C-alpha positions as CSV (number, residue, x, y, z in Angstrom):
1,X,95.2,168.8,163.4
2,X,95.2,169.8,159.8
3,X,92.1,169.0,157.7
4,X,92.2,166.3,155.0
5,X,93.4,167.7,151.7
6,X,92.0,166.1,148.5
7,X,94.5,166.1,145.6
8,X,93.6,165.2,142.0
9,X,94.9,161.7,141.0
10,X,98.2,161.7,139.2
11,X,98.6,160.9,135.5
12,X,100.3,157.6,136.4
13,X,97.5,156.6,138.7
14,X,94.9,157.4,136.0
15,X,96.9,155.4,133.5
16,X,97.1,152.4,135.8
17,X,93.4,152.5,136.5
18,X,92.6,152.6,132.7
19,X,94.9,149.5,132.3
20,X,93.1,147.7,135.1
21,X,89.7,148.5,133.6
22,X,90.7,147.4,130.2
23,X,92.3,144.2,131.5
24,X,89.1,143.5,133.5
25,X,86.9,144.1,130.5
26,X,89.1,141.8,128.3
27,X,89.0,139.1,131.0
28,X,85.2,139.4,131.2
29,X,84.9,139.0,127.4
30,X,87.3,136.1,127.5
31,X,85.4,134.3,130.2
32,X,82.0,135.0,128.6
33,X,83.2,133.7,125.2
34,X,85.5,130.9,126.4
35,X,82.7,128.3,126.1
36,X,82.3,129.3,122.4
37,X,86.1,129.4,121.9
38,X,86.5,125.9,123.2
39,X,83.4,124.6,121.5
40,X,83.7,122.1,118.6
41,X,81.1,120.4,116.5
42,X,80.2,117.1,118.2
43,X,77.6,114.4,117.6
44,X,76.3,113.1,120.9
45,X,73.4,111.0,119.8
46,X,71.6,109.5,116.8
47,X,67.9,108.6,116.7
48,X,68.7,105.3,114.9
49,X,71.8,103.1,115.1
50,X,70.9,101.2,112.0
51,X,70.4,102.0,108.3
52,X,68.7,99.9,105.6
53,X,71.0,98.9,102.7
54,X,68.7,100.2,99.9
55,X,65.7,102.1,101.4
56,X,65.6,105.6,102.8
57,X,66.3,105.9,106.5
58,X,65.6,109.1,108.5
59,X,68.1,109.8,111.3
60,X,68.2,112.8,113.6
61,X,71.7,113.8,114.9
62,X,71.8,115.6,118.2
63,X,74.8,117.5,119.5
64,X,76.3,120.9,119.5
65,X,77.7,123.6,117.1
66,X,76.0,122.3,113.9
67,X,76.4,125.8,112.3
68,X,79.6,126.9,110.7
69,X,81.2,130.3,110.5
70,X,79.5,130.8,107.2
71,X,76.2,130.6,109.0
72,X,75.3,127.4,107.1
73,X,74.1,124.1,108.7
74,X,76.6,121.3,108.9
75,X,76.6,118.8,106.0
76,X,76.5,115.0,106.5
77,X,79.3,112.7,105.3
78,X,78.8,108.9,105.2
79,X,81.4,106.2,104.4
80,X,79.2,104.7,101.7
81,X,77.6,105.9,98.4
82,X,74.2,107.4,99.2
83,X,71.8,110.2,98.4
84,X,71.5,112.6,101.4
85,X,68.8,115.1,102.0
86,X,68.5,117.6,104.8
87,X,64.9,117.4,106.2
88,X,63.0,120.8,106.2
89,X,62.1,120.6,109.9
90,X,65.8,120.8,110.8
91,X,66.0,124.5,109.8
92,X,66.8,126.8,112.8
93,X,68.5,124.3,115.1
94,X,72.2,124.4,115.8
95,X,72.0,121.3,118.0
96,X,69.7,119.0,116.0
97,X,69.7,118.1,112.3
98,X,67.6,115.5,110.5
99,X,68.7,113.8,107.3
100,X,67.1,111.3,105.0
101,X,69.8,108.8,103.8
102,X,69.2,106.5,100.8
103,X,72.2,104.1,100.3
104,X,73.1,102.5,97.0
105,X,73.0,98.7,97.8
106,X,75.7,98.6,100.5
107,X,76.7,95.4,102.3
108,X,75.5,94.4,105.7
109,X,78.1,95.5,108.3
110,X,79.5,98.6,109.9
111,X,79.6,102.1,108.4
112,X,80.3,105.6,109.8
113,X,79.0,109.1,109.6
114,X,80.3,112.6,110.4
115,X,79.0,116.1,110.3
116,X,81.2,118.9,109.0
117,X,81.1,122.7,108.5
118,X,83.3,125.0,106.7
119,X,85.7,124.9,109.7
120,X,85.4,121.6,111.5
121,X,84.5,118.0,111.3
122,X,82.8,116.0,114.0
123,X,83.6,112.8,115.8
124,X,82.7,109.7,113.8
125,X,79.6,107.7,114.7
126,X,79.3,104.1,113.8
127,X,76.0,102.6,112.5
128,X,75.1,99.1,111.4
129,X,73.7,98.3,108.0
130,X,70.9,95.9,108.5
131,X,68.3,94.5,106.1
132,X,65.8,94.3,109.1
133,X,64.2,97.7,108.9
134,X,64.2,99.9,112.0
135,X,61.0,100.6,113.9
136,X,60.8,104.3,114.7
137,X,58.9,105.3,117.8
138,X,59.4,107.3,121.1
139,X,59.7,105.0,124.1
140,X,57.0,106.0,126.6
141,X,57.8,106.4,130.3
142,X,56.1,103.1,131.0
143,X,57.4,100.6,128.4
144,X,55.0,98.0,129.7
145,X,52.1,99.8,127.8
146,X,53.7,99.2,124.4
147,X,51.8,97.2,121.8
148,X,53.6,93.9,120.9
149,X,56.3,94.1,118.3
150,X,55.9,91.8,115.3
151,X,58.7,89.4,114.4
152,X,61.1,90.2,112.7
153,X,62.0,93.7,113.9
154,X,64.8,96.0,114.9
155,X,64.6,99.1,117.1
156,X,66.9,101.7,118.6
157,X,66.5,102.1,122.3
158,X,68.1,103.7,125.4
159,X,68.8,102.2,128.8
160,X,67.0,103.6,131.8
161,X,68.6,104.9,135.0
162,X,68.0,102.2,137.7
163,X,65.2,100.6,135.6
164,X,64.8,98.1,132.7
165,X,63.3,98.6,129.3
166,X,60.5,96.0,128.7
167,X,59.7,95.2,125.1
168,X,56.6,92.9,124.3
169,X,57.1,90.5,121.3
170,X,54.5,88.4,119.6
171,X,56.1,85.0,118.8
172,X,54.9,81.8,117.1
173,X,55.4,78.2,118.4
174,X,58.3,76.3,117.0
175,X,59.7,79.3,115.1
176,X,63.3,79.8,116.0
177,X,64.3,83.4,116.8
178,X,67.7,85.0,117.3
179,X,67.8,87.9,119.8
180,X,70.8,90.2,119.8
181,X,71.8,93.7,120.9
182,X,74.1,95.9,118.9
183,X,76.0,98.5,121.0
184,X,79.4,97.4,122.0
185,X,80.3,96.6,118.4
186,X,79.5,100.3,117.7
187,X,81.8,101.6,120.4
188,X,79.0,102.5,122.8
189,X,79.9,102.2,126.5
190,X,77.1,99.9,127.7
191,X,77.2,96.4,129.1
192,X,73.7,95.0,128.4
193,X,71.8,92.2,130.0
194,X,68.7,90.7,128.3
195,X,66.1,88.6,130.1
196,X,63.5,86.6,128.2
197,X,60.1,86.3,130.0
198,X,57.0,84.3,129.0
199,X,53.5,85.8,128.9
200,X,53.1,85.4,132.6
201,X,56.3,87.1,133.5
202,X,58.4,84.0,134.3
203,X,62.1,84.2,133.4
204,X,62.9,81.8,130.6
205,X,66.5,82.8,130.0
206,X,69.1,85.5,131.0
207,X,72.0,86.4,128.7
208,X,75.0,88.7,129.1
209,X,78.3,88.7,127.1
210,X,79.0,86.6,124.1
211,X,82.4,85.4,122.8
212,X,81.9,86.9,119.3
213,X,79.9,90.1,120.1
214,X,81.6,91.2,123.3
215,X,79.2,93.0,125.7
216,X,76.3,92.6,123.2
217,X,74.1,89.7,124.3
218,X,73.3,87.1,121.6
219,X,71.1,84.0,121.9
220,X,68.5,81.9,120.1
221,X,65.2,80.7,121.4
222,X,62.4,78.4,120.0
223,X,59.0,79.2,121.7
224,X,56.9,76.3,123.0
225,X,53.6,78.3,122.6
226,X,52.2,81.0,120.5
227,X,51.7,84.4,122.1
228,X,53.2,87.2,124.0
229,X,56.8,87.2,125.4
230,X,58.9,90.0,126.9
231,X,62.5,91.1,126.4
232,X,63.7,93.0,129.4
233,X,66.9,95.0,128.8
234,X,69.2,97.0,131.2
235,X,72.8,98.0,131.7
236,X,74.6,95.7,134.1
237,X,75.2,98.7,136.3
238,X,71.7,100.2,135.5
239,X,73.2,103.3,133.9
240,X,70.7,105.3,131.9
241,X,70.9,107.1,128.6
242,X,73.0,104.4,126.8
243,X,71.8,103.8,123.3
244,X,71.6,100.3,121.8
245,X,69.8,98.4,119.0
246,X,67.6,95.4,119.8
247,X,67.3,93.0,116.9
248,X,64.9,90.0,116.7
249,X,65.2,88.0,113.5
250,X,65.7,84.5,112.0
251,X,69.5,84.8,111.9
252,X,72.1,86.9,113.7
253,X,73.9,89.7,111.9
254,X,77.1,88.3,113.3
255,X,78.9,85.4,111.7
256,X,81.9,83.2,112.3
257,X,84.2,83.1,109.3
258,X,87.3,81.0,108.5
259,X,89.9,82.0,107.5
260,X,89.7,85.3,109.4
261,X,92.6,86.8,107.4
262,X,92.7,87.3,103.6
263,X,95.9,88.0,101.7
264,X,96.5,89.2,98.1
265,X,93.8,89.1,95.4
266,X,93.5,85.3,95.0
267,X,90.0,83.8,95.5
268,X,89.5,82.4,98.9
269,X,86.9,79.9,100.2
270,X,85.2,81.2,103.3
271,X,83.5,78.9,105.7
272,X,80.7,80.7,107.4
273,X,78.9,79.6,110.6
274,X,76.1,80.8,112.7
275,X,77.7,81.9,116.0
276,X,74.6,81.1,118.0
277,X,74.4,77.4,117.1
278,X,77.6,76.7,115.1
279,X,77.9,73.0,115.9
280,X,74.3,72.1,114.9
281,X,73.7,74.2,111.8
282,X,76.7,73.2,109.7
283,X,78.9,75.3,107.6
284,X,78.1,77.5,104.6
285,X,80.9,78.0,102.1
286,X,81.3,81.0,99.8
287,X,84.1,82.0,97.4
288,X,85.3,85.6,97.8
289,X,87.6,87.5,95.5
290,X,89.3,90.2,97.6
291,X,89.5,93.7,96.1
292,X,92.8,95.3,95.5
293,X,93.8,97.5,98.4
294,X,96.4,97.9,101.1
295,X,96.8,95.7,104.2
296,X,95.4,96.7,107.6
297,X,92.5,96.1,109.9
298,X,89.1,96.2,108.2
299,X,85.8,94.5,108.1
300,X,85.9,92.6,104.9
301,X,83.5,93.6,102.1
302,X,81.3,90.6,102.0
303,X,78.6,92.0,99.7
304,X,76.2,89.3,98.6
305,X,77.1,87.0,101.4
306,X,74.7,88.7,103.9
307,X,77.3,88.1,106.6
308,X,78.9,91.6,106.7
309,X,79.4,91.7,110.5
310,X,82.1,89.0,110.3
311,X,85.4,90.5,111.6
312,X,88.3,89.9,109.3
313,X,91.7,91.3,108.4
314,X,93.8,91.7,105.3
315,X,97.5,91.3,105.1
316,X,100.2,91.9,102.5
317,X,102.4,89.3,104.0
318,X,102.4,85.6,103.0
319,X,99.4,83.9,104.5
320,X,99.2,80.2,105.6
321,X,96.0,78.4,106.7
322,X,96.9,74.7,106.5
323,X,98.7,73.3,109.6
324,X,99.2,69.7,110.5
325,X,96.6,68.7,113.2
326,X,98.1,66.4,115.9
327,X,96.8,65.0,119.2
328,X,98.4,66.0,122.5
329,X,100.6,62.9,122.2
330,X,102.0,64.0,118.8
331,X,100.1,61.6,116.6
332,X,98.9,62.9,113.2
333,X,95.1,63.2,113.1
334,X,93.8,65.2,110.1
335,X,94.9,68.0,107.8
336,X,97.9,68.4,105.6
337,X,100.4,65.5,105.8
338,X,103.3,67.9,105.6
339,X,103.2,71.3,107.3
340,X,104.2,74.2,105.1
341,X,107.6,75.9,105.7
342,X,107.0,79.4,107.1
343,X,109.5,82.2,107.2
344,X,109.0,85.7,108.7
345,X,107.3,87.9,107.8
346,X,104.1,85.8,107.6
347,X,100.7,85.3,109.1
348,X,99.4,81.9,110.1
349,X,95.8,81.0,110.8
350,X,94.0,77.9,112.1
351,X,91.3,76.7,114.5
352,X,91.3,74.0,117.2
353,X,88.1,72.2,116.1
354,X,88.4,69.4,118.7
355,X,89.4,69.9,122.4
356,X,93.0,68.7,123.0
357,X,94.2,68.9,119.4
358,X,97.4,70.8,118.6
359,X,98.3,72.5,115.3
360,X,101.9,72.1,114.1
361,X,103.9,74.4,111.8
362,X,107.4,74.3,110.4
363,X,109.3,77.6,110.9
364,X,112.5,78.1,108.8
365,X,115.0,80.4,110.5
366,X,118.6,81.4,110.2
367,X,121.2,81.3,112.9
368,X,120.9,84.3,115.2
369,X,117.6,85.4,113.6
370,X,114.9,86.8,115.9
371,X,111.2,86.4,115.2
372,X,108.5,88.2,117.0
373,X,105.2,86.2,117.5
374,X,102.1,88.3,118.0
375,X,98.5,87.1,118.5
376,X,95.7,88.8,116.6
377,X,92.9,87.2,118.6
378,X,91.3,90.5,119.7
379,X,91.4,91.9,116.1
380,X,89.4,88.9,114.8
381,X,87.2,88.6,117.9
382,X,87.9,85.0,118.7
383,X,87.4,83.5,122.2
384,X,90.5,81.3,121.7
385,X,93.4,81.9,124.0
386,X,96.5,80.6,122.1
387,X,99.3,78.7,123.8
388,X,102.5,78.4,121.7
389,X,105.6,76.4,121.9
390,X,108.7,76.6,119.7
391,X,110.7,73.4,119.6
392,X,114.0,72.4,117.9
393,X,114.4,69.3,115.8
394,X,115.1,67.2,118.8
395,X,112.0,68.4,120.6
396,X,113.8,70.8,123.0
397,X,111.9,73.9,124.0
398,X,113.4,77.2,123.0
399,X,110.5,79.5,123.5
400,X,106.8,79.5,124.7
401,X,104.0,81.9,125.5
402,X,100.5,81.7,126.9
403,X,98.3,84.6,125.9
404,X,96.1,84.2,128.9
405,X,98.4,86.5,130.7
406,X,98.1,89.2,128.0
407,X,95.9,88.8,125.0
408,X,97.7,91.6,123.2
409,X,101.2,90.4,124.2
410,X,104.0,89.2,122.1
411,X,107.2,87.2,122.6
412,X,110.5,87.0,120.7
413,X,112.5,83.8,119.9
414,X,116.2,83.9,119.0
415,X,117.0,80.8,116.9
416,X,120.4,79.3,117.7
417,X,121.1,77.5,114.3
418,X,120.0,77.4,110.7
419,X,117.2,75.0,110.0
420,X,113.5,74.1,110.6
421,X,111.8,74.4,114.0
422,X,108.4,73.2,115.1
423,X,105.8,75.7,116.2
424,X,102.9,74.1,118.1
425,X,99.7,76.0,118.8
426,X,96.9,74.8,121.2
427,X,93.9,76.3,122.9
428,X,95.2,77.5,126.2
429,X,92.2,76.2,128.2
430,X,91.8,72.9,126.3
431,X,88.6,74.0,124.5
432,X,87.7,73.2,120.9
433,X,85.2,74.0,118.2
434,X,85.0,75.9,114.9
435,X,84.9,79.2,116.8
436,X,88.2,78.7,118.5
437,X,90.3,80.3,115.8
438,X,93.8,81.7,116.2
439,X,95.9,84.0,114.1
440,X,99.6,84.7,114.7
441,X,101.8,87.3,113.0
442,X,105.5,86.5,112.6
443,X,107.8,89.4,112.0
444,X,111.3,90.6,112.5
445,X,111.9,92.9,115.5
446,X,112.3,96.5,114.4
447,X,112.2,99.9,116.1
448,X,108.8,101.5,116.2
449,X,107.9,103.2,112.9
450,X,104.7,104.8,114.1
451,X,103.8,108.0,112.5
452,X,101.0,110.4,113.6
453,X,99.4,113.5,112.3
454,X,100.3,116.5,114.3
455,X,96.7,117.7,114.7
456,X,94.8,116.7,117.9
457,X,91.0,116.2,118.3
458,X,90.7,119.4,120.3
459,X,92.5,121.4,117.7
460,X,90.7,120.5,114.5
461,X,91.4,123.9,113.0
462,X,94.8,122.6,112.0
463,X,93.0,120.2,109.6
464,X,91.4,122.9,107.5
465,X,92.6,123.0,103.9
466,X,91.5,125.0,100.9
467,X,92.0,123.5,97.4
468,X,91.4,124.8,93.9
469,X,88.5,124.0,91.7
470,X,90.8,122.2,89.2
471,X,91.9,119.7,91.9
472,X,94.6,121.6,93.7
473,X,97.1,120.4,96.3
474,X,96.7,119.9,100.0
475,X,99.4,120.2,102.7
476,X,99.2,117.6,105.4
477,X,101.3,118.0,108.6
478,X,103.0,114.8,109.6
479,X,104.8,114.1,112.9
480,X,107.1,111.1,113.7
481,X,107.3,109.7,117.2
482,X,111.1,109.1,116.8
483,X,113.4,112.0,117.2
484,X,115.5,110.8,114.2
485,X,113.1,109.1,111.8
486,X,114.1,107.4,108.6
487,X,114.4,110.0,105.8
488,X,114.0,107.8,102.7
489,X,110.3,107.1,102.9
490,X,108.1,106.5,99.9
491,X,104.5,107.8,100.4
492,X,101.3,106.5,99.0
493,X,98.0,108.4,99.3
494,X,94.6,107.1,98.4
495,X,91.1,108.6,98.3
496,X,88.0,106.7,99.5
497,X,87.4,105.3,96.1
498,X,90.8,103.5,96.2
499,X,92.1,106.0,93.7
500,X,95.8,106.9,94.1
501,X,96.6,110.6,94.6
502,X,99.8,112.0,93.2
503,X,102.3,112.8,95.9
504,X,104.0,116.1,95.0
505,X,106.6,115.7,97.7
506,X,107.5,115.6,101.3
507,X,109.3,118.6,102.9
508,X,111.1,118.1,106.3
509,X,110.8,120.9,108.9
510,X,114.2,122.6,109.3
511,X,113.7,123.3,112.9
512,X,112.1,120.1,114.0
513,X,113.7,117.0,112.6
514,X,110.7,114.7,113.3
515,X,108.1,116.8,111.5
516,X,107.4,117.5,107.9
517,X,104.7,118.4,105.4
518,X,103.2,116.1,102.8
519,X,102.0,117.8,99.6
520,X,99.3,115.8,97.8
521,X,97.5,116.5,94.5
522,X,93.8,115.7,94.9
523,X,92.5,113.3,92.2
524,X,89.2,115.1,91.6
525,X,87.7,118.5,91.1
526,X,86.2,120.2,94.1
527,X,83.2,122.4,93.3
528,X,81.6,122.5,96.7
529,X,82.4,122.2,100.4
530,X,82.9,118.6,101.2
531,X,84.7,116.1,103.5
532,X,87.4,114.1,101.6
533,X,88.8,111.0,103.4
534,X,92.4,110.2,102.5
535,X,94.5,107.2,103.4
536,X,98.3,107.7,103.8
537,X,100.9,104.9,103.8
538,X,104.6,105.2,104.2
539,X,106.9,102.6,102.6
540,X,110.1,102.0,104.5
541,X,113.2,100.3,102.9
542,X,115.1,99.9,106.2
543,X,117.1,96.7,106.5
544,X,116.7,96.0,102.8
545,X,113.2,94.9,103.3
546,X,110.2,97.0,102.2
547,X,107.5,97.2,104.8
548,X,104.3,99.3,104.9
549,X,103.9,101.7,107.8
550,X,100.3,102.8,108.2
551,X,100.0,106.4,109.4
552,X,98.5,106.5,112.9
553,X,95.1,108.2,112.5
554,X,93.6,107.4,115.9
555,X,94.0,111.0,116.8
556,X,90.7,111.6,114.9
557,X,88.9,108.8,116.7
558,X,87.3,109.3,120.1
559,X,88.3,107.2,123.1
560,X,85.1,105.2,123.1
561,X,85.9,103.9,119.6
562,X,89.6,103.4,120.0
563,X,88.9,100.8,122.7
564,X,87.4,98.5,120.1
565,X,89.6,95.5,119.0
566,X,88.8,96.1,115.4
567,X,87.4,99.1,113.5
568,X,86.3,99.6,109.9
569,X,89.0,100.9,107.7
570,X,86.9,104.0,106.8
571,X,87.2,105.1,110.5
572,X,90.8,104.5,111.3
573,X,92.7,104.2,108.0
574,X,91.2,107.2,106.3
575,X,91.8,110.7,107.6
576,X,89.0,113.3,106.8
577,X,90.0,116.6,105.3
578,X,87.7,119.6,104.8
579,X,88.2,120.9,101.3
580,X,86.5,123.8,99.6
581,X,86.9,125.5,96.2
582,X,88.9,128.7,96.2
583,X,86.8,131.7,95.0
584,X,88.5,133.6,92.2
585,X,87.5,137.2,92.3
586,X,86.7,138.9,89.0
587,X,89.4,141.3,87.7
588,X,88.7,145.0,87.8
589,X,88.1,146.3,84.3
590,X,89.2,149.8,83.5
């Protein structure tokens, strides 16, 4: 048997081995850096969920990747005018930054904040503007050892895992207090339960959901004795680490306002009620002059009214708020003697103030015309479940819908003849009261005109734009959901200050018929890195009727916020763009 002969490896073998080694090294580098490659700036937590409208508030933001590629800490953008200062103790942390924020007399309500670097912007975080200053403290492991809180107060807390948070409160006999949590209205996934205990630990009351505040408990209480009481808070499933704001004051920050929709710029008389005790406290009326702006979901600017958490909408369509009130038998009760004649498109609003009453409207339609009826109950946060009937002149039923089956549903009626038809609206479960408001949108059926930006939340690098110091232009990628979108669109672009930006033009993509690029001239000089929110609206002239098509910007909103029935316009209507001045290099002198 011959001995084993060792031959040197061939050239091909050595080449294959080198390839394998290089591939292995590249794979190792890819895996080791994949976390960084997929990382994106993200706000995970705020130390305070509230901000005072005029005084400085210090808020610590916790998350990841708070340092940009330029090695600079992220900057803070807020949706309201304010002076912002990075606190010195934040230096050296890429996961925690502390800012002092001093607003300039902003109204009570919802606002938003983002962090941004030279490459990316973070998810938006909602905060409540509240005249009740926040109490800053670190909750100890045993919350039963806390000193009593002095009425009124507001404090940001977190739920505990399989435990409750117990807050001692010093209350006075006969002094009415309103207790509420603010979390669900900020898009936080927590379903709170609050129990009220007396000084001996006996349960006085237990509160969960509320018709106007969703999963945020809201209730009033008048103590019979002076002394210590306890508020015990926990998530209904005892999930821990869920932030919420506990507020104890004379009045709620939430209000019930009618009408819940405002149109045009004409002064409107708002009727404002306390949602905790609306039947006993009576109505407060204020006149409001809406500011000039586009239609869309928004929390109405109610500065000076101190009721900024009221959820309202604006519309560019004709708005009607005076129906005829009839009893279930058809007898006229109160209200206008003649119902207005309504044609689509339009928005109608009313409220069933007494159980069993029916509101009646006259709808004018042409033969063969189709009208889509859609309820906006979720958008205005009303507990009412509308039930609608459409009747002809003889009382015959030609269409009906009960929104109990689907609160976001809609139904279409085809009208057989020219003329007027009766639209009757009632509360689907026979309830009544000022809070049982309804709002219906009447429109013609049309194909979906939804437009969306091509960038996705996990691909924010597509949203980076550089602009010149003299203003400059920005290119915004637009994508249509239809494969053959309408070509003759007129674009309107606005900055946060409601200033119109000049649209240079819209260029369609030659290869993809449903994509294009919008060129916009910015309205102001850019001298430093900043986050610039822009609102884009497309005007369609299809079917000889001009209609506004809001650009779908929910791609920039995380899921936990998109589940809310109504969001502030500065979160959904405005799309944030990172802009930075171009650096002009000096010319070489010979």
